[in-house]
Rosetta silent file (secondary structure, phi, psi, omega in degrees, C-alpha in Angstrom):
SEQUENCE: MDYQQRWRKRFRINLETPRFLLRPLVPADAEWIADLYLDPEVNRYLWDCAATREEARHGAEAIVQLDQHMCHFGYWAIVDRESWEVHGWTDLGKLRPWEGPSDEIALSYVLRRTSWGQGIATEAAGRLLQYAFELHDLPCVMAVIIVGNDASKRVLEKLGMKALPKTRTLRDGKTLQYFRIEAPGERR
SCORE:     score description
SCORE:     0.000 S_00000001
   1 L     0.000  128.672 -176.022  -93.516   53.787  101.482 S_00000001
   2 L   -81.021  169.414  177.651  -95.423   56.878  102.595 S_00000001
   3 H   -49.827  -51.202 -177.515  -96.418   59.808  100.445 S_00000001
   4 H   -62.044  -43.219  177.987  -93.516   62.017  101.465 S_00000001
   5 H   -60.529  -43.532  179.908  -90.956   59.277  100.708 S_00000001
   6 H   -60.978  -45.048 -179.201  -92.498   58.626   97.262 S_00000001
   7 H   -66.548  -40.137 -179.151  -92.322   62.308   96.333 S_00000001
   8 H   -64.220  -40.032  177.999  -88.842   62.669   97.672 S_00000001
   9 H   -63.841  -33.885  178.575  -87.651   59.622   95.691 S_00000001
  10 H   -76.546  -37.194 -171.531  -89.157   61.146   92.553 S_00000001
  11 H  -107.662  -31.427 -177.702  -87.989   64.741   92.900 S_00000001
  12 L   -98.313   73.873 -173.223  -84.917   64.792   95.177 S_00000001
  13 L  -110.035  161.858  173.316  -82.672   62.947   92.826 S_00000001
  14 L   -70.642  141.958  178.053  -78.981   63.179   91.975 S_00000001
  15 E  -121.818  149.598  179.354  -78.221   65.505   89.040 S_00000001
  16 E  -130.215  151.818  170.138  -75.018   65.536   87.047 S_00000001
  17 L  -126.781  175.019  179.252  -73.028   68.057   84.974 S_00000001
  18 L   -56.918  -32.939 -176.026  -69.760   67.440   83.183 S_00000001
  19 L  -109.044  -14.082 -167.512  -67.774   68.294   86.346 S_00000001
  20 E  -134.814  147.536  166.945  -70.176   67.841   89.212 S_00000001
  21 E  -103.978  129.319  176.512  -72.624   65.583   90.970 S_00000001
  22 E  -105.256  119.323  178.356  -75.474   67.484   92.596 S_00000001
  23 E  -134.530  153.302  178.386  -77.029   65.494   95.381 S_00000001
  24 E   -59.064  157.142 -178.209  -79.487   66.197   98.203 S_00000001
  25 L   -67.755  152.111  174.904  -77.860   67.030  101.512 S_00000001
  26 L  -125.138  160.960 -178.229  -76.933   64.302  104.045 S_00000001
  27 H   -50.988  -37.044  179.979  -76.267   64.744  107.770 S_00000001
  28 H   -63.680  -17.553 -178.411  -72.478   64.835  107.313 S_00000001
  29 H   -67.505  -17.408 -179.350  -72.889   67.967  105.198 S_00000001
  30 H   -56.959  -32.642  178.899  -73.437   69.976  108.390 S_00000001
  31 H   -63.937  -52.501 -179.017  -69.669   70.260  108.793 S_00000001
  32 H   -74.451  -25.394  174.637  -68.790   72.086  105.562 S_00000001
  33 H   -67.329  -37.780  178.041  -72.042   74.118  105.807 S_00000001
  34 H   -64.683  -36.268  172.727  -70.923   75.377  109.218 S_00000001
  35 H   -55.925  -41.115  176.509  -67.637   76.400  107.550 S_00000001
  36 H   -62.533  -43.239  177.945  -69.658   78.537  105.162 S_00000001
  37 H   -65.199  -22.991  178.840  -71.527   80.218  108.010 S_00000001
  38 H   -88.334  -13.011 -174.494  -68.208   81.155  109.655 S_00000001
  39 L   -87.948  111.077 -176.113  -66.605   82.751  106.598 S_00000001
  40 L   -61.062  -32.941 -179.696  -67.229   86.505  106.588 S_00000001
  41 L   -68.910  -42.767  179.728  -66.437   86.831  102.837 S_00000001
  42 L   -63.147  -34.172 -172.869  -68.921   84.030  101.890 S_00000001
  43 L   -91.009   -0.304 -173.861  -71.539   85.826  104.077 S_00000001
  44 L   -58.293  -34.772 -177.859  -70.923   89.332  102.848 S_00000001
  45 L  -115.532   23.396 -177.985  -73.971   89.236  100.483 S_00000001
  46 L  -126.012 -122.174 -179.210  -75.952   86.582  102.381 S_00000001
  47 L   -91.628 -178.274  174.704  -76.903   86.266  106.074 S_00000001
  48 L   -72.132  137.418 -179.502  -75.126   87.479  109.171 S_00000001
  49 L   -67.096  142.222  176.429  -71.860   85.533  109.738 S_00000001
  50 L   -68.397  142.319 -175.848  -71.967   83.133  112.658 S_00000001
  51 L   -82.586  -29.575 -176.348  -70.086   84.372  115.737 S_00000001
  52 L  -134.783  158.444  174.488  -69.003   80.988  116.999 S_00000001
  53 H   -56.988  -41.812  177.320  -68.409   77.445  115.697 S_00000001
  54 H   -55.223  -50.685 -179.551  -71.328   76.306  117.881 S_00000001
  55 H   -58.679  -46.468 -178.665  -73.658   78.862  116.307 S_00000001
  56 H   -61.178  -46.363 -179.126  -72.525   77.884  112.815 S_00000001
  57 H   -63.481  -38.163  176.862  -72.933   74.170  113.524 S_00000001
  58 H   -64.808  -41.547  176.078  -76.436   74.721  114.895 S_00000001
  59 H   -63.037  -44.707 -179.571  -77.448   76.660  111.786 S_00000001
  60 H   -64.016  -42.974  179.115  -75.877   74.062  109.489 S_00000001
  61 H   -60.827  -42.120 -178.335  -77.641   71.192  111.338 S_00000001
  62 H   -62.656  -44.602  176.581  -80.967   73.052  111.019 S_00000001
  63 H   -59.806  -49.567 -176.640  -80.521   73.401  107.183 S_00000001
  64 H   -63.455  -40.165  179.742  -79.675   69.738  106.791 S_00000001
  65 H   -62.596  -46.800  178.198  -82.563   68.666  109.039 S_00000001
  66 H   -61.862  -43.492 -176.408  -85.046   70.797  107.156 S_00000001
  67 H   -63.555  -31.378  179.865  -83.713   69.574  103.832 S_00000001
  68 L   -64.520  -17.596  179.154  -84.341   65.958  104.863 S_00000001
  69 L  -101.587   -2.372  179.520  -88.031   66.730  104.868 S_00000001
  70 L   -76.104  134.780 -175.949  -88.168   68.540  101.501 S_00000001
  71 L  -104.282  -45.862 -175.768  -90.030   66.555   98.877 S_00000001
  72 L   -97.306  -49.244 -172.569  -89.994   68.732   95.704 S_00000001
  73 L  -121.532  176.336  178.323  -87.382   71.331   96.240 S_00000001
  74 E   149.552 -157.014 -176.530  -84.408   71.933   98.575 S_00000001
  75 E   -96.745  146.487  169.969  -80.619   71.930   98.592 S_00000001
  76 E  -126.628  126.318  174.213  -78.202   69.996   96.437 S_00000001
  77 E   -70.963  143.164  179.617  -74.529   69.731   97.469 S_00000001
  78 E   -99.198  106.361 -175.631  -72.158   70.491   94.608 S_00000001
  79 E  -110.342  128.633  178.806  -69.608   67.637   94.598 S_00000001
  80 E   -69.148  126.838 -171.940  -66.615   67.543   92.328 S_00000001
  81 L   -73.821  -19.203  178.344  -66.712   64.292   90.298 S_00000001
  82 L   -94.419  -48.829 -177.608  -62.928   63.887   90.314 S_00000001
  83 L   -94.769  -15.723 -176.547  -61.821   64.915   93.824 S_00000001
  84 L    68.288   10.314  173.982  -65.162   64.440   95.603 S_00000001
  85 L   -66.107  140.025  178.059  -64.612   67.843   97.180 S_00000001
  86 E   -94.115  121.630 -176.494  -67.832   69.668   98.104 S_00000001
  87 E   -93.361  -14.549 -176.270  -67.770   73.208   96.709 S_00000001
  88 E   149.807 -151.831  177.246  -71.083   74.466   98.224 S_00000001
  89 E  -140.227  161.795  169.578  -74.772   74.110   97.371 S_00000001
  90 E  -127.738  148.309  179.993  -77.391   75.149   94.886 S_00000001
  91 E  -150.912  163.333  176.059  -81.070   75.120   95.814 S_00000001
  92 E  -123.448  130.771  177.596  -84.620   75.730   94.705 S_00000001
  93 E  -157.545  165.615 -179.903  -87.104   77.102   97.222 S_00000001
  94 E   -62.617  130.665  177.267  -90.207   79.193   97.609 S_00000001
  95 L   -69.915  129.567  174.248  -89.387   82.925   97.065 S_00000001
  96 L   -67.725  140.158 -175.007  -90.060   84.895  100.168 S_00000001
  97 L   -63.809  138.129  173.593  -92.691   87.472   99.338 S_00000001
  98 L   -97.236  -32.422  172.286  -91.495   90.931   98.508 S_00000001
  99 L  -150.752   97.707 -176.638  -94.946   92.476   98.510 S_00000001
 100 L    82.153 -173.627 -175.943  -97.645   90.032   99.524 S_00000001
 101 L   -68.250  150.366  179.417  -97.818   86.305   98.920 S_00000001
 102 L  -141.549  128.644  174.243  -95.620   84.627   96.326 S_00000001
 103 L  -103.548   12.357 -178.246  -95.796   81.081   94.906 S_00000001
 104 L   -78.955  146.337  178.799  -92.749   81.622   92.774 S_00000001
 105 E   -96.907  136.913 -178.461  -89.715   79.346   93.078 S_00000001
 106 E  -114.315  143.799  174.976  -86.244   80.845   93.474 S_00000001
 107 E   -99.542  140.771  174.748  -82.816   79.536   92.563 S_00000001
 108 E  -150.562  174.514 -177.353  -79.785   80.238   94.728 S_00000001
 109 E  -162.935  152.155  175.921  -76.284   78.973   95.362 S_00000001
 110 E  -142.641  127.650 -178.212  -73.482   79.397   97.942 S_00000001
 111 E  -123.599  150.517  169.940  -69.844   78.393   97.365 S_00000001
 112 L   -57.698  152.746 -179.992  -66.765   78.123   99.457 S_00000001
 113 H   -60.290  -38.212 -179.544  -64.407   80.993   98.844 S_00000001
 114 H   -65.756  -12.786 -176.538  -61.782   78.617   97.304 S_00000001
 115 H  -101.594    0.000 -179.065  -64.370   77.619   94.725 S_00000001
 116 L   -68.827  148.479  169.006  -65.141   81.139   93.444 S_00000001
 117 L    78.988   15.487 -176.750  -64.275   82.208   89.908 S_00000001
 118 L  -118.332    8.659  177.667  -64.233   78.736   88.351 S_00000001
 119 L    81.468    7.422 -177.693  -67.646   78.619   86.695 S_00000001
 120 H   -64.460  -46.925 -177.033  -69.001   76.282   89.421 S_00000001
 121 H   -66.983  -39.342  179.236  -72.081   78.266   90.338 S_00000001
 122 H   -59.619  -51.196 -174.556  -73.015   78.790   86.630 S_00000001
 123 H   -65.365  -45.494 -175.195  -72.642   75.065   85.841 S_00000001
 124 H   -73.677  -46.205 -179.166  -74.449   73.759   88.991 S_00000001
 125 H   -67.878  -32.370  178.493  -77.239   76.369   89.117 S_00000001
 126 H   -63.341  -38.649 -177.545  -77.721   75.979   85.307 S_00000001
 127 H   -72.395  -38.869  178.067  -78.321   72.235   85.795 S_00000001
 128 H   -66.285  -34.475  173.053  -80.750   72.865   88.676 S_00000001
 129 H   -63.809  -46.480  175.255  -82.565   75.445   86.560 S_00000001
 130 H   -55.561  -44.304  175.974  -82.878   72.810   83.752 S_00000001
 131 H   -58.486  -43.266 -178.051  -84.253   70.367   86.324 S_00000001
 132 H   -64.873  -36.172 -178.414  -86.843   72.946   87.499 S_00000001
 133 H   -79.523  -41.359 -174.381  -88.154   73.449   83.976 S_00000001
 134 H   -74.681  -59.998 -171.469  -87.968   69.807   82.811 S_00000001
 135 L   -79.246  -39.113 -175.975  -89.146   67.792   85.872 S_00000001
 136 L   -92.204  -12.748 -179.261  -91.249   70.402   87.646 S_00000001
 137 L    56.150   34.724 -176.991  -92.614   72.086   84.512 S_00000001
 138 L   -69.677  141.893  179.725  -92.270   75.476   86.241 S_00000001
 139 L   -77.840  -26.955  177.601  -93.350   78.468   83.999 S_00000001
 140 E  -157.513  163.053  174.744  -90.543   80.626   85.519 S_00000001
 141 E  -133.843  142.956  179.519  -87.858   80.696   88.142 S_00000001
 142 E  -107.209  168.805  169.579  -86.743   83.696   90.176 S_00000001
 143 E  -150.192  156.378 -179.725  -83.459   84.630   91.924 S_00000001
 144 E  -137.242  129.107  175.791  -82.613   87.335   94.431 S_00000001
 145 E  -130.477  162.058  174.800  -79.283   88.965   95.164 S_00000001
 146 E   -85.054  131.899 -178.505  -78.091   91.821   97.314 S_00000001
 147 L   -58.957  135.668 -175.933  -77.154   94.810   95.117 S_00000001
 148 L   108.475  -17.639  174.721  -73.410   94.987   94.843 S_00000001
 149 L   -81.010   75.138 -170.065  -72.974   91.233   94.440 S_00000001
 150 H   -65.851  -34.302  178.535  -71.609   91.578   90.953 S_00000001
 151 H   -61.837  -47.604  179.163  -70.347   87.945   90.778 S_00000001
 152 H   -64.546  -37.771 -178.888  -73.833   86.538   91.448 S_00000001
 153 H   -63.055  -41.271  177.711  -75.338   89.019   89.028 S_00000001
 154 H   -62.470  -46.380 -179.515  -72.920   87.767   86.279 S_00000001
 155 H   -57.208  -48.975 -179.764  -73.881   84.149   87.068 S_00000001
 156 H   -62.276  -41.316  174.647  -77.647   84.925   86.783 S_00000001
 157 H   -62.181  -41.163  175.678  -77.073   86.794   83.532 S_00000001
 158 H   -59.251  -34.163 -179.505  -75.066   83.846   82.103 S_00000001
 159 L   -81.206   -2.853  177.980  -78.074   81.643   82.933 S_00000001
 160 L    90.032   10.854 -179.029  -80.326   83.988   80.905 S_00000001
 161 L   -80.756  148.917  179.802  -82.076   85.563   83.877 S_00000001
 162 E  -113.827  138.665  177.527  -83.222   89.171   83.525 S_00000001
 163 E   -69.587  140.869  173.740  -83.197   91.819   86.304 S_00000001
 164 E   -93.688  150.978 -176.721  -86.681   93.051   87.264 S_00000001
 165 E   -69.424  -21.971 -176.431  -87.137   96.781   87.790 S_00000001
 166 E   -79.658  135.423  171.725  -88.459   96.175   91.325 S_00000001
 167 E  -128.794  170.034 -179.096  -86.084   96.260   94.264 S_00000001
 168 E  -143.319  127.890  175.942  -86.547   96.115   97.977 S_00000001
 169 E   -94.999  129.097 -179.873  -84.506   97.778  100.771 S_00000001
 170 L   -89.952  164.860 -177.223  -84.302   95.826  103.968 S_00000001
 171 L   -55.612  -34.805 -177.852  -84.232   97.219  107.501 S_00000001
 172 L   -80.967    7.366  179.779  -80.458   96.708  107.599 S_00000001
 173 L    85.798   -5.400  176.050  -80.007   98.944  104.500 S_00000001
 174 L   -75.843  138.800  177.947  -79.249   96.156  102.071 S_00000001
 175 E  -106.073  133.690 -179.982  -81.165   96.368   98.779 S_00000001
 176 E   -93.824  138.971  172.546  -82.443   93.247   97.123 S_00000001
 177 E  -119.049  132.398 -174.206  -82.552   92.905   93.303 S_00000001
 178 E  -101.042  139.465  177.737  -84.860   90.366   91.722 S_00000001
 179 E  -124.891  157.417  179.613  -84.206   88.266   88.544 S_00000001
 180 E  -148.626  146.714  170.406  -86.492   86.088   86.530 S_00000001
 181 E  -138.740  136.669  177.686  -86.307   83.651   83.699 S_00000001
 182 E   -88.649  154.919  173.928  -89.228   82.012   81.913 S_00000001
 183 L   -53.029  148.882  179.430  -89.346   78.354   80.891 S_00000001
 184 L   -46.998  -43.768  178.727  -87.854   77.783   77.441 S_00000001
 185 L   -73.027  -16.646 -178.682  -91.277   77.354   75.858 S_00000001
 186 L   -91.530  -18.034 -174.948  -92.597   80.438   77.565 S_00000001
 187 L   -64.232  143.977  177.907  -89.895   82.887   76.432 S_00000001
 188 L  -108.817    0.000    0.000  -90.858   85.603   74.006 S_00000001
């Protein structure tokens, strides 16, 4: 077993909550991820919505393929433990720098529209946050939302994350708001 496989086996593990199994992505996940890319409501506070099924499928396959090579962090599908329905994903990844380099890790999540308003994002992202602090021993975790995404803001606040005073306006006019939570032992 090579180095990358050993690290993946150690860190890209299944996680459980009372209602969900969180598992690393598999190639078959490209189908439901493509559906997310095509839904304009899901994409309102994310990326640009895919114009065609082919474009959505290409983007979804790229996410899955990239995730197959992630050793420490990456995407976890949120799978209902009763129905086996996939609700979306939650992930940990390197925060894109807002001013200069950043080594901070960010938490995010994306759900199908039919899964909104059921506490799914809070439960799944909360479990991944716990994993980040326990297994990775991270001192803090960040999150970023587009201003106006009140539902995501409420999820982050329920997780104990605090808004930072710093924001950033993108070229397309969207404003990013940053959140942070320190590891339980680090909190003051």
